[in-house]
C-alpha positions as CSV (number, residue, x, y, z in Angstrom):
1,M,0.0,0.0,0.0
2,G,3.0,2.3,0.2
3,K,2.6,3.5,3.7
4,Y,5.7,3.7,5.9
5,L,6.9,5.0,9.2
6,L,10.5,5.4,9.9
7,L,12.1,6.1,13.2
8,K,15.8,6.6,13.5
9,I,17.6,7.6,16.8
10,Y,21.1,8.8,16.6
11,N,23.3,9.2,19.7
12,S,25.7,11.7,18.1
13,S,25.6,15.4,17.4
14,A,26.0,14.8,13.6
15,P,22.8,15.0,11.6
16,P,21.4,11.7,10.4
17,P,21.6,10.7,6.8
18,D,18.7,11.6,4.5
19,L,15.9,9.0,4.8
20,P,13.6,8.0,2.0
21,H,10.6,10.3,1.5
22,R,8.1,10.2,-1.3
23,G,6.5,13.7,-1.4
24,G,3.2,14.7,0.1
25,G,4.6,16.5,3.0
26,N,5.5,15.3,6.5
27,V,3.0,15.2,9.3
28,F,5.7,15.5,11.9
29,P,7.5,18.6,13.1
30,P,11.1,19.2,12.3
31,P,13.7,17.0,14.1
32,L,14.1,17.4,17.8
33,V,17.6,18.5,18.6
34,G,19.0,17.8,22.1
35,G,16.6,15.0,22.7
36,V,13.6,14.7,25.0
37,R,14.4,15.4,28.6
38,G,18.0,16.2,27.7
39,G,18.7,12.7,26.4
40,G,21.1,14.0,23.6
41,E,19.4,12.1,20.8
42,L,18.6,13.7,17.4
43,I,15.3,12.2,16.3
44,R,13.8,12.4,12.9
45,R,10.3,11.0,12.3
46,F,8.8,10.7,8.8
47,I,5.4,9.6,7.8
48,N,3.9,10.2,4.4
49,A,0.3,11.3,5.3
50,M,-0.8,10.9,1.7
51,D,0.0,7.2,1.9
52,I,-2.2,6.8,4.9
53,D,-5.0,8.7,3.2
54,K,-4.6,6.7,0.1
55,F,-4.9,3.5,2.1
56,Q,-8.1,4.8,3.8
57,K,-9.5,5.8,0.4
58,L,-8.7,2.3,-1.0
59,I,-10.5,0.7,2.0
60,E,-13.4,3.0,1.4
61,E,-13.6,2.2,-2.4
62,T,-13.5,-1.5,-1.5
63,Y,-15.8,-1.7,1.5
64,L,-17.6,1.6,2.4
65,K,-20.9,0.7,0.7
66,K,-21.0,-2.6,2.3
67,D,-19.9,-1.2,5.7
68,A,-22.4,1.7,5.5
69,K,-25.2,-0.8,4.7
70,R,-24.2,-2.9,7.7
71,G,-24.0,0.1,9.9
72,L,-21.5,1.3,12.5
73,P,-22.5,-1.0,15.4
74,K,-22.3,-4.2,13.3
75,T,-19.1,-3.1,11.6
76,F,-17.6,-2.5,15.1
77,M,-18.6,-6.0,16.0
78,W,-16.7,-7.3,13.0
79,F,-13.7,-5.2,14.1
80,T,-13.8,-6.7,17.6
81,E,-13.9,-10.2,16.1
82,E,-10.7,-9.4,14.1
83,V,-9.1,-8.1,17.3
84,G,-9.9,-11.4,18.9
85,E,-8.3,-13.3,16.0
86,L,-5.2,-11.0,16.4
87,S,-5.2,-11.9,20.2
88,R,-5.1,-15.6,19.3
89,A,-2.3,-15.1,16.8
90,L,-0.3,-13.2,19.4
91,R,-0.9,-15.9,22.0
92,E,0.3,-18.6,19.5
93,N,3.1,-16.3,18.2
94,N,2.3,-17.4,14.7
95,K,4.1,-14.9,12.5
96,E,2.1,-15.6,9.3
97,E,-1.2,-15.3,11.1
98,L,0.0,-12.2,12.9
99,K,0.7,-10.5,9.5
100,K,-2.8,-11.4,8.3
101,E,-4.6,-10.4,11.5
102,F,-2.7,-7.0,11.9
103,A,-3.7,-6.2,8.3
104,D,-7.3,-7.2,9.0
105,V,-7.5,-5.1,12.2
106,L,-6.0,-2.1,10.4
107,A,-8.4,-2.4,7.5
108,W,-11.4,-2.7,9.9
109,L,-10.1,0.2,12.0
110,F,-9.9,2.4,8.9
111,S,-13.4,1.4,7.9
112,L,-14.7,2.4,11.3
113,A,-13.0,5.7,11.0
114,S,-14.5,6.3,7.5
115,L,-18.0,5.4,8.8
116,S,-17.5,7.9,11.6
117,G,-16.3,10.7,9.3
118,I,-12.8,10.6,10.6
119,R,-9.6,10.9,8.5
120,I,-6.9,8.8,10.1
121,E,-4.1,11.0,8.8
122,E,-5.6,13.8,10.9
123,T,-5.7,11.7,14.1
124,I,-2.1,10.7,14.3
125,S,-1.0,14.1,15.3
126,K,-1.9,13.2,18.9
127,Y,1.3,11.1,18.9
128,T,3.7,13.0,16.7
129,A,5.4,14.8,19.6
130,G,5.8,11.6,21.7
131,C,3.6,10.5,24.5
132,P,0.5,12.7,24.7
133,V,0.7,12.7,28.5
134,C,4.4,13.2,29.4
135,H,5.5,14.2,25.9
136,G,8.5,11.9,26.3
137,I,10.2,9.7,23.7
138,P,10.2,7.1,25.1
139,C,7.2,7.5,27.4
140,I,8.2,8.1,31.0
141,C,4.7,7.9,32.5
142,I,4.5,5.9,35.6
143,E,2.0,3.0,35.1
144,K,-0.6,2.5,37.8
């Protein structure tokens, strides 16, 4: 589908090499210099938002009429069934099944977003500056 997310962490003051980028503009802010909480890392995050939107449009073209006819509550039930199948694949650590089930969960999640009038590319900004609570990369929140 052409979507990608690259995360490179460098522990030096030298800038990282150029990473592949295929137009469409970055969702993420410019690289953080000096790291988060003074960690000294230079972090560059790239995600091609157009690829995410193209994937969502592909899922819409393929399934939206069917999903809209089924309705949001029943489509959500299908999604939860897929999450259950992913849970089983995780328990069994079956790599081939994991690939299939992650893809299924992602496709159903995108369908739910479309039915709800949500563009996924607009939602990911919640996480582009790190943890939405502590803003750390990595997250330094204390779990309860």
